[in-house]
C-alpha positions in Angstrom: 0.0 -0.1 0.0 1.6 3.4 -1.0 1.7 6.1 1.8 -0.7 8.2 2.0 0.4 11.5 1.3 -0.6 14.6 3.7 -2.3 17.3 1.4 -2.9 20.3 3.2 -5.7 22.4 1.9 -4.7 25.0 -0.9 -3.4 28.0 0.6 -6.2 30.8 0.6 -6.5 34.4 1.9 -7.1 34.9 5.4 -11.0 34.6 6.2 -12.7 37.9 6.9 -15.9 39.5 7.4 -19.1 37.5 8.6 -17.9 34.3 8.1 -15.7 34.4 10.8 -17.9 35.6 13.2 -20.6 32.9 12.6 -18.0 30.2 12.6 -16.5 31.2 16.1 -20.0 32.1 17.4 -21.2 28.4 16.8 -18.1 27.2 18.4 -18.4 29.2 21.3 -22.3 28.9 21.6 -21.8 25.0 21.8 -19.0 25.0 24.0 -20.6 27.6 26.3 -23.8 25.7 26.6 -21.9 22.5 27.5 -19.8 24.3 30.2 -23.1 26.0 31.8 -24.8 22.5 32.0 -21.6 21.0 33.8 -20.7 24.1 35.9 -24.0 25.6 36.7 -25.6 23.5 39.7 -29.4 23.2 39.7 -30.7 25.3 42.1 -34.0 24.3 44.0 -36.7 27.3 44.3 -38.5 25.3 47.3 -38.1 21.6 47.9 -34.6 20.4 47.7 -35.4 18.0 44.9 -31.8 18.0 43.7 -30.9 16.3 47.0 -33.6 14.0 46.9 -32.3 13.2 43.2 -28.8 12.1 44.5 -30.3 9.6 47.1 -29.2 6.0 46.8 -31.7 2.9 46.2 -31.1 -0.6 44.8 -33.0 -1.5 41.9 -32.3 -3.6 38.9 -29.6 -5.6 40.9 -27.4 -2.3 41.3 -27.1 0.9 43.5 -28.3 4.0 41.8 -29.7 7.2 42.6 -33.4 8.3 42.4 -32.6 10.5 39.5 -31.8 7.2 37.4 -35.1 5.4 38.7 -37.0 8.5 37.7 -35.4 8.6 33.9 -35.3 5.2 33.2 -38.9 4.9 34.4 -40.1 7.9 32.3 -38.4 6.4 29.3 -40.0 3.1 29.6 -43.4 4.6 30.7 -43.7 7.8 28.3 -40.7 7.6 26.0 -39.3 11.0 27.1 -37.9 12.1 30.1 -39.9 15.3 31.0 -43.8 15.9 32.1 -45.8 18.4 31.3 -47.8 20.3 33.8 -50.6 21.3 32.1 -52.2 18.5 29.8 -53.4 20.8 27.1 -50.1 21.9 26.5 -48.4 18.6 25.7 -48.5 19.0 21.8 -48.1 22.9 21.5 -52.1 23.2 22.1 -51.8 26.2 24.2 -55.6 26.1 24.9 -58.7 28.0 23.5 -59.8 31.5 23.5 -62.4 31.2 26.4 -64.4 34.5 27.1 -66.0 34.8 30.6 -68.2 38.0 30.8 -66.4 39.1 27.5 -62.8 39.0 29.0 -60.1 36.3 28.7 -59.3 34.3 31.5 -55.6 35.1 32.6 -54.9 31.1 33.0 -56.0 30.8 29.3 -53.9 33.5 28.1 -50.9 32.2 29.8 -51.4 28.6 28.0 -51.7 30.5 24.9 -48.9 32.8 25.1 -46.3 30.3 26.7 -45.3 26.9 26.6 -46.4 25.0 30.0 -44.0 24.0 32.4 -42.8 20.9 32.9 -41.6 18.3 35.7 -38.0 17.2 35.5 -37.5 13.4 36.2 -36.7 14.0 39.8 -39.6 16.2 40.6 -42.0 13.8 39.0 -40.7 10.6 40.9 -41.0 12.6 43.9 -44.6 13.5 43.2 -45.4 9.8 42.4 -43.7 8.4 45.5 -45.1 10.9 48.0 -48.4 12.7 46.3 -49.9 9.9 44.1 -53.3 11.3 43.8 -51.3 14.1 41.9 -49.4 11.9 40.0 -52.5 10.0 38.7 -53.3 13.1 36.7 -50.2 13.3 34.6 -50.2 12.6 31.2 -47.5 10.0 31.1 -49.2 6.6 29.4 -48.8 6.3 25.8 -51.3 4.8 23.8 -51.3 4.7 19.9 -52.7 1.6 18.6 -56.2 2.8 17.5 -57.7 -0.6 18.3 -56.6 -0.6 21.9 -57.8 2.9 22.3 -61.2 1.8 21.0 -60.8 -1.4 23.5 -60.6 1.1 26.6 -63.1 3.4 25.3 -60.6 6.4 25.2 -60.9 9.4 23.3 -58.0 11.2 21.3 -56.2 12.1 24.6 -53.2 14.6 24.4 -51.5 14.6 21.4 -47.8 15.3 20.4 -46.2 14.6 17.4 -48.6 11.9 16.8 -48.4 10.5 20.3 -51.5 10.0 22.3 -50.9 10.4 26.1 -53.2 9.4 29.1 -53.6 9.9 32.8 -53.9 7.0 35.1 -57.2 8.3 36.2 -58.3 7.6 32.4 -57.3 4.1 32.5 -58.2 3.1 35.8 -62.1 2.3 35.1 -60.8 0.2 31.8 -58.6 -2.2 34.0 -61.2 -5.3 33.6 -60.9 -4.9 29.6 -56.8 -4.6 29.8 -56.6 -7.5 32.3 -58.7 -9.9 29.9 -56.1 -8.9 27.0 -52.8 -9.1 29.0 -54.1 -12.6 30.1 -54.6 -14.0 26.3 -51.4 -12.2 25.0 -49.3 -13.6 27.8 -49.8 -17.1 26.8 -48.3 -16.2 23.5 -44.6 -17.2 24.6 -43.2 -16.8 21.2 -42.8 -12.9 21.0 -42.4 -13.0 17.1 -45.9 -14.2 16.9 -47.5 -11.1 18.7 -49.3 -8.6 16.5 -48.7 -5.0 16.9 -51.9 -4.8 18.8 -50.8 -7.5 21.5 -47.2 -5.5 21.9 -49.2 -2.3 22.4 -51.3 -4.3 25.0 -48.0 -5.4 26.6 -46.2 -2.1 26.8 -49.2 -0.9 28.6 -49.0 -3.4 30.8 -45.4 -3.0 31.7 -45.9 0.7 31.9 -49.0 0.0 34.3 -46.8 -2.4 36.7 -43.8 -0.1 36.8 -46.0 3.2 37.7 -47.8 1.2 40.3 -44.3 -0.1 42.0 -43.3 3.5 42.0 -46.3 4.6 43.8 -46.0 2.1 46.4 -42.5 2.3 46.8 -42.1 4.7 50.1 -45.8 4.1 51.2 -49.2 2.5 50.4 -50.6 4.7 47.4 -53.5 5.5 49.3 -52.2 6.9 52.5 -53.2 10.1 53.4 -51.1 10.3 56.5 -48.6 7.6 56.6 -46.8 8.7 59.9 -50.2 8.4 61.9 -51.0 5.3 60.2 -47.7 3.6 61.2 -48.4 4.9 64.9 -51.5 3.3 64.6 -50.0 -0.2 62.9 -47.6 -0.8 65.6 -49.8 0.6 68.6 -52.4 -2.2 67.5 -49.7 -4.7 67.1 -48.7 -4.1 70.5 -52.1 -3.9 71.6 -53.0 -7.6 70.1 -49.8 -9.2 71.3 -50.2 -7.8 75.0 -53.9 -9.0 75.1 -52.8 -12.5 73.6 -50.2 -13.0 75.8 -52.5 -11.7 78.8 -55.1 -14.2 78.1 -52.3 -17.1 77.7 -51.0 -16.4 81.2 -54.3 -17.0 82.6 -54.2 -20.0 81.1 -57.0 -19.2 78.5 -57.7 -21.0 74.9 -58.3 -18.3 72.4 -60.8 -19.8 69.7 -60.0 -18.9 65.9 -62.7 -16.5 65.8 -61.2 -14.8 69.1 -57.7 -14.4 67.7 -59.1 -13.0 64.6 -61.0 -10.4 66.1 -58.0 -9.3 68.4 -55.8 -9.4 65.1 -58.3 -7.5 62.9 -56.7 -4.1 63.4 -53.2 -5.5 62.6 -54.5 -7.5 59.5 -56.1 -4.4 58.2 -52.7 -2.9 57.5 -50.3 -6.1 57.1 -52.6 -6.8 54.1 -51.8 -3.6 52.5 -48.4 -3.8 53.2 -48.0 -7.4 51.7 -49.4 -6.1 48.6 -46.7 -3.7 48.7 -43.9 -6.4 49.4 -45.3 -8.5 46.2 -45.0 -5.5 43.7 -41.1 -6.0 43.9 -40.8 -2.2 44.2 -37.5 -0.8 44.5 -35.1 -1.2 47.5 -34.9 2.1 49.6 -34.5 1.1 53.0 -30.7 1.1 53.4 -28.8 -1.3 56.0 -28.8 0.2 59.4 -25.2 -1.7 60.1 -22.1 -1.8 58.4 -21.5 -4.9 55.8 -22.5 -5.8 52.5 -24.7 -2.6 51.5 -25.3 -3.7 47.9 -27.3 -6.8 49.1 -28.6 -5.8 52.4 -31.1 -3.2 51.0 -34.8 -4.1 51.7 -38.4 -2.9 50.5 -41.0 -0.8 52.5 -43.5 -3.3 52.4 -41.2 -6.0 53.6 -40.0 -4.0 56.5 -43.3 -3.0 57.7 -44.7 -6.5 57.6 -41.8 -7.3 59.9 -42.2 -4.2 61.9 -44.3 -5.6 64.8 -41.7 -8.2 65.7 -38.3 -6.7 64.7 -38.9 -2.9 65.1 -39.2 -0.3 62.7 -36.3 1.2 60.9 -36.1 5.0 61.4 -35.9 5.6 57.4 -39.5 4.3 57.0 -40.7 7.1 59.6 -38.4 9.6 57.9 -39.9 8.9 54.4 -43.5 9.3 56.2 -42.5 12.5 57.5 -41.4 13.8 54.1 -44.5 12.9 52.5 -46.5 14.7 54.9 -44.5 17.6 54.8 -44.4 17.4 50.8 -48.0 17.1 50.6 -48.7 20.0 53.1 -46.3 22.3 50.8 -43.9 22.6 53.7 -40.8 23.2 51.9 -38.6 24.3 55.2 -39.8 21.2 57.0 -39.0 18.6 54.0 -35.4 20.2 53.3 -34.7 19.6 57.0 -36.0 16.3 57.2 -33.8 15.3 53.7 -30.8 16.8 55.1 -31.1 14.9 58.5 -31.9 11.5 56.5 -28.6 12.1 54.4 -26.4 12.6 57.4 -27.8 9.8 59.1 -27.5 7.0 56.2 -23.9 8.8 55.7 -23.4 7.9 59.4 -24.2 4.4 58.6 -21.4 3.8 56.6 -22.9 4.4 53.1 -20.9 7.5 52.3 -19.6 5.4 49.0 -23.4 5.0 47.7 -24.3 8.9 48.8 -20.9 9.7 46.5 -22.0 7.3 43.4 -25.4 8.7 43.8 -24.4 12.4 43.3 -21.8 11.2 40.6 -24.5 9.4 38.5 -27.0 12.3 38.7 -24.2 14.6 37.8 -23.7 12.3 34.5 -27.4 12.1 34.1 -27.6 16.0 34.2 -24.7 16.5 31.8 -26.2 14.6 28.9 -22.9 14.1 27.3 -24.0 12.1 24.4 -27.2 13.9 23.5 -25.1 17.1 23.5 -22.3 15.3 21.2 -25.0 14.4 19.1 -25.8 17.9 18.3 -22.2 19.2 17.8 -21.5 16.2 15.1 -24.6 16.9 13.0 -23.8 20.9 13.1 -20.4 19.7 12.1 -21.4 17.6 9.5 -23.8 20.3 8.0 -20.6 22.7 7.8 -18.8 20.0 5.8 -21.2 20.0 3.5 -21.3 23.8 3.1 -17.6 23.6 2.8 -17.8 21.2 -0.4 -20.5 23.8 -1.7 -18.4 26.7 -1.9 -14.7 25.4 -0.5 -14.7 27.9 2.0 -11.9 26.8 4.2 -13.4 28.1 7.5 -16.2 25.9 7.2 -14.1 22.9 7.1 -11.8 24.4 10.0 -15.1 25.1 12.1 -16.2 21.6 11.5 -13.0 20.2 12.9 -13.2 22.4 15.8 -16.8 21.3 16.5 -16.0 17.5 15.7 -12.9 17.7 18.6 -15.6 19.5 20.9 -18.1 16.9 20.3 -15.5 14.1 20.6 -14.3 15.6 24.1 -17.6 15.4 25.4 -18.4 11.9 24.0 -15.1 10.8 25.6 -16.0 12.5 28.7 -19.4 10.5 28.8 -17.6 7.3 28.1 -15.1 7.5 30.9 -17.6 8.8 33.4 -19.9 5.8 32.4 -16.9 3.5 32.9 -16.1 4.9 36.4 -19.7 4.6 37.6 -20.1 1.2 36.3 -16.5 -0.1 37.2 -16.2 -1.8 33.7 -14.6 -1.3 30.4 -16.4 0.5 27.9 -18.6 -2.1 26.3 -21.2 -3.9 28.4 -24.4 -4.6 26.5 -25.8 -3.3 23.2 -26.2 0.5 24.5 -22.9 0.9 25.4 -21.6 -0.9 22.2 -23.2 1.9 20.0 -21.4 4.5 22.2 -18.2 2.9 21.9 -18.8 2.2 18.1 -19.5 6.1 17.2 -16.3 7.0 19.6 -14.0 4.9 17.6 -15.3 5.8 14.3 -15.1 9.7 15.5 -11.4 8.8 16.1 -10.5 7.2 13.0 -12.4 9.8 11.2 -10.4 12.6 12.7 -7.1 10.5 11.8 -8.3 10.6 8.0 -9.0 14.2 8.3 -5.8 15.0 9.8 -4.1 13.3 6.7 -6.1 14.4 3.9 -7.7 17.5 5.1 -10.7 17.8 2.5 -13.6 17.2 5.0 -14.2 13.5 4.1 -12.6 12.3 7.4 -15.3 15.1 9.4 -17.9 13.8 7.3 -17.3 10.2 8.4 -16.7 11.3 12.0 -19.6 13.3 12.6 -21.9 11.3 10.4 -21.1 7.9 12.2 -20.8 9.3 15.6 -24.1 10.9 15.4 -26.1 7.8 14.2 -24.8 5.4 16.5 -25.6 8.1 19.3 -29.4 7.7 17.9 -29.0 4.3 17.8 -27.9 4.2 21.6 -30.8 6.9 22.2 -33.6 4.5 21.2 -31.6 1.6 22.9 -32.1 3.2 26.2 -35.8 3.5 25.9 -35.7 0.0 27.1 -34.6 0.9 30.8 -31.7 1.1 32.6 -28.6 0.9 30.5 -26.2 0.2 33.3 -28.0 -2.9 34.4 -26.5 -5.7 36.2 -24.0 -7.8 34.3 -25.0 -11.7 33.4 -22.9 -14.1 35.4 -21.1 -15.5 32.2 -20.1 -11.8 31.2 -19.0 -10.8 34.6 -15.3 -10.4 33.9 -13.6 -7.3 33.1 -10.4 -8.9 31.6 -12.4 -10.3 28.8 -14.9 -7.4 28.5 -11.5 -5.0 28.0 -9.9 -7.6 25.5 -12.4 -9.5 23.5 -15.4 -7.1 23.4 -13.5 -3.8 23.1 -11.3 -5.3 20.4 -14.2 -6.5 18.3 -16.0 -3.6 18.9 -13.2 -1.6 17.2 -13.5 -4.2 14.3 -17.3 -3.1 13.9 -16.3 0.6 14.1 -13.6 0.3 11.4 -15.9 -1.8 9.1 -18.8 0.9 9.6 -16.0 3.6 8.8 -14.9 2.0 5.6 -18.4 1.6 4.4 -19.3 5.4 5.2 -16.4 6.4 3.4 -17.5 4.1 0.2 -20.9 6.1 0.6 -19.0 9.4 0.5 -17.5 8.1 -2.7 -21.0 7.4 -4.8 -22.9 10.5 -3.5 -20.3 12.7 -4.2 -19.6 11.0 -7.6 -23.1 10.6 -8.5 -24.7 13.9 -7.5 -21.9 16.2 -7.5 -18.8 17.3 -9.7 -16.5 17.4 -6.9 -15.2 14.0 -7.0 -12.3 14.9 -8.9 -9.3 11.9 -9.6 -7.1 13.1 -6.6 -10.3 13.0 -4.2 -11.3 9.7 -5.3 -8.1 8.0 -5.2 -7.8 9.5 -1.9 -11.3 8.1 -0.8 -9.9 4.6 -2.4 -7.0 4.7 -0.2 -9.0 5.5 3.0 -11.4 2.6 2.4 -8.4 0.3 1.7 -6.6 1.5 4.9 -9.6 1.2 7.0 -10.4 -2.4 5.9 -6.8 -3.3 6.8 -7.5 -2.1 10.4 -11.1 -3.7 10.4 -9.7 -7.3 9.5 -7.1 -7.1 12.2 -9.4 -5.9 15.0 -12.3 -8.2 14.1 -9.8 -11.5 13.8 -8.1 -11.0 16.9 -11.7 -10.1 18.7 -13.2 -13.1 17.5 -9.8 -15.1 18.4 -10.4 -14.0 22.0 -14.0 -14.4 22.0 -13.4 -18.2 21.5 -10.9 -18.5 24.2 -13.6 -16.7 26.4 -15.8 -19.1 25.2 -13.9 -21.9 26.0 -13.5 -20.7 29.5 -17.2 -20.1 29.9 -19.0 -22.8 28.5 -16.3 -25.4 27.8 -16.1 -25.0 24.0 -14.1 -22.8 21.7 -16.4 -22.7 19.1 -20.2 -23.5 18.9 -21.3 -22.3 15.5 -23.8 -19.9 17.6 -25.3 -16.9 15.3 -23.4 -14.5 17.1 -19.9 -16.3 16.6 -20.8 -16.9 13.0 -21.5 -13.2 12.5 -18.2 -12.4 13.9 -16.6 -14.8 11.4 -18.3 -13.2 8.7 -17.2 -10.1 9.4 -13.5 -11.4 9.3 -14.0 -13.5 6.1 -15.7 -10.5 4.3 -12.9 -8.0 5.2 -10.5 -10.6 4.2 -12.4 -10.8 0.7 -12.2 -7.2 0.2 -8.4 -6.9 0.9 -7.6 -10.2 -1.4 -10.1 -8.6 -4.2 -8.0 -5.7 -4.3 -4.8 -7.5 -3.9 -5.6 -9.7 -6.6 -6.7 -6.8 -9.0 -10.3 -8.4 -9.3 -11.5 -5.1 -8.4 -10.6 -1.3 -8.7 -11.7 1.5 -7.2 -15.4 1.2 -7.8 -15.4 -2.5 -7.0 -13.7 -1.7 -3.8 -16.3 0.9 -2.8 -19.0 -1.4 -3.4 -17.6 -4.1 -1.2 -17.2 -1.9 1.5 -20.8 -0.9 1.6 -21.7 -4.7 2.1 -19.8 -4.5 4.7 -22.2 -2.1 6.5 -25.0 -5.0 5.8 -22.5 -7.5 7.2 -21.5 -5.7 10.5 -25.1 -4.5 11.1 -26.5 -8.0 10.9 -23.5 -9.5 13.2 -24.0 -6.5 15.5 -27.9 -6.4 15.7 -29.4 -9.2 13.5 -28.2 -12.4 15.4 -29.6 -10.8 18.6 -33.0 -11.1 17.2 -33.3 -14.6 16.0 -34.1 -15.8 19.2 -31.5 -18.5 19.6 -28.1 -19.2 20.6 -26.2 -17.9 23.8 -25.8 -14.6 22.6 -29.4 -13.9 21.7 -30.8 -11.0 23.6 -34.5 -11.7 22.5 -36.7 -10.3 19.5 -37.1 -6.7 19.1 -39.6 -5.7 16.3 -39.0 -2.0 16.1 -35.1 -2.7 15.8 -36.0 -5.3 13.3 -37.6 -3.0 11.0 -34.9 -0.3 11.3 -32.1 -2.7 10.6 -34.2 -4.2 7.4 -34.5 -0.3 6.4 -30.8 0.3 6.8 -29.9 -2.8 4.7 -32.4 -2.0 1.9 -30.7 1.6 1.9 -27.3 0.2 1.4 -28.6 -2.0 -1.3 -29.9 1.0 -3.0 -26.3 2.6 -2.6 -24.6 -0.5 -4.3 -26.8 -0.4 -7.2 -26.4 3.6 -7.8 -22.5 2.4 -7.1 -22.9 -0.2 -10.1 -24.5 2.9 -12.9 -22.4 3.6 -15.5 -20.0 6.5 -15.9 -22.9 8.5 -17.9 -25.0 8.7 -14.9 -22.3 10.1 -12.5 -21.9 14.0 -12.5 -18.2 13.5 -11.7 -17.6 11.1 -14.2 -19.8 11.9 -17.0 -16.9 13.6 -19.4 -14.3 10.7 -18.7 -13.7 8.6 -21.5 -15.1 4.6 -21.0 -12.5 2.9 -18.6 -10.4 5.8 -18.4 -9.5 8.7 -16.1 -9.4 7.1 -12.5 -10.7 4.2 -13.5 -13.7 4.3 -10.8 -16.3 3.2 -13.3 -14.8 -0.3 -14.2 -15.2 -3.7 -12.2 -13.1 -5.1 -14.8 -9.9 -7.0 -13.7 -6.5 -5.7 -14.0 -4.0 -5.1 -11.4 -4.5 -1.7 -9.9 -1.6 0.7 -10.3 -1.3 1.1 -6.4 -2.7 -0.7 -3.5 
């Protein structure tokens, strides 16, 4: 392979005027917004919600803050992490003009003139746990399937971008109809056999169950004064115990009816608390003694059932007092109780958990990957502008923005690794984050050598698309869930998983470089002979990296499989997918080495690599078979098929004759850069 040349951009007069101002404005705008988000802490106007958001609890097998529970729950229930305070403002419907005595009401004027206020995730969770009746009136349940809305006799609800939202109070009267469908759908064990209506039923069912768990996490959802209820419960239990002991001391035999009469006041409470425990709510009662803090957390319902025999932890009384203060609107008392509770659990040896809660809440608030997405897409547009008029300042600005986005992307990746105590890739979500990160690195390296915007396009485009994939994968819930036992080894996660994921990223980068080649050559006149040859060299070089990483990663995976399952290779679909990537990259290189394809053939083969890699990354997980299967995902399957079809369309475009290419239209047949030919013949340069 010939050594790539460092081709600096042609010298140009110093940029002046409005372009410079616009360029620096964009850089400073994004940098300032990111700095503000990281450096300016959230200020609480009344209740100390920011302190509540950092309180630790245990859910999904790991210690996490209230803020993470709130965000993950809202993503599963509502699909977004904000809840509007006014239902008719969800879709930009600011209300209708109403006349009362010929004048507009102040409330309706406010709705028409301004966007409605929204609850942040932690505010919503605090309300859901301590003021359940108010939480029941929030529009959080999404029901888009018209047949399901018809079954539940619901109107259009509150609409936003085609999504229909409903309140808990809207759905509660229709539980009988919903339960009948849930029972029917639950009998379909094979999820691939479920219709869109069936999946909508189960989605609503899962959202409903999660909401009920949250409402009963700290206290029974129908409690109006939980603190007084606790006193009555314990007093009744003590009185019942005393009476039974007194009767037994006298030698009296209690009949079942007499015993039931004595215990009736206690059973009235115990039945409610048992229902709380059976809901499998988050574990919010911390251990009171030093020890294994991660595994000694308890549910409120379990603690309440055992309270008559083992006493009531002070944490439960604190939560009860917090609920009373919150519903009464007494912010000073609420904040005082919350500060005292934080001090108490710190004294109990949970300083590490408190620190982790604060760090993870900060990580959630920084939204590193979301902010990187915005930066990447802006950089991509600036490169297109550079190609349109070849004004160098747009390319330099795009370079600065990609570096900024990469810095934030890296910070988020490292922060997540520290929180998990794991290497960068532990599940599908983190693999998307890491593949995008690796693609940005390769794109920046390419841009450093060639300085024509191609590396920036690949970095920004692949970075943005993979972060979009990660964003949609996050809709399924906690992205830092507890590791499966067979995966619980940092050594192999840091070697096999990281290396093979870099192989995915490299293959995608080669494929997207090929897409740039086809789109520029077909629709613009900017793909000169030098640019085409440079792109082909880039594709070839990245394919070499992809072959190395995918091969080494596959071998390491075989060794891990031998240690975990007792066999090096089992023809599992995921293993086959990894092998196909290795074989395909080897095929691309051999086809180029042997002169079987020239530039255009190399480009089309690289795009096929996108299909092969996407299938190994996602497709094999959806088959429902094999040790690597994560289950059938209908929405992901449709998007995967759409991606594959798009790549096939691009390959078809890449096979078009020269006369259809704007950049090659005036070239002689088979002449020029040779890009139009798939004929054999040894290429001039590797």
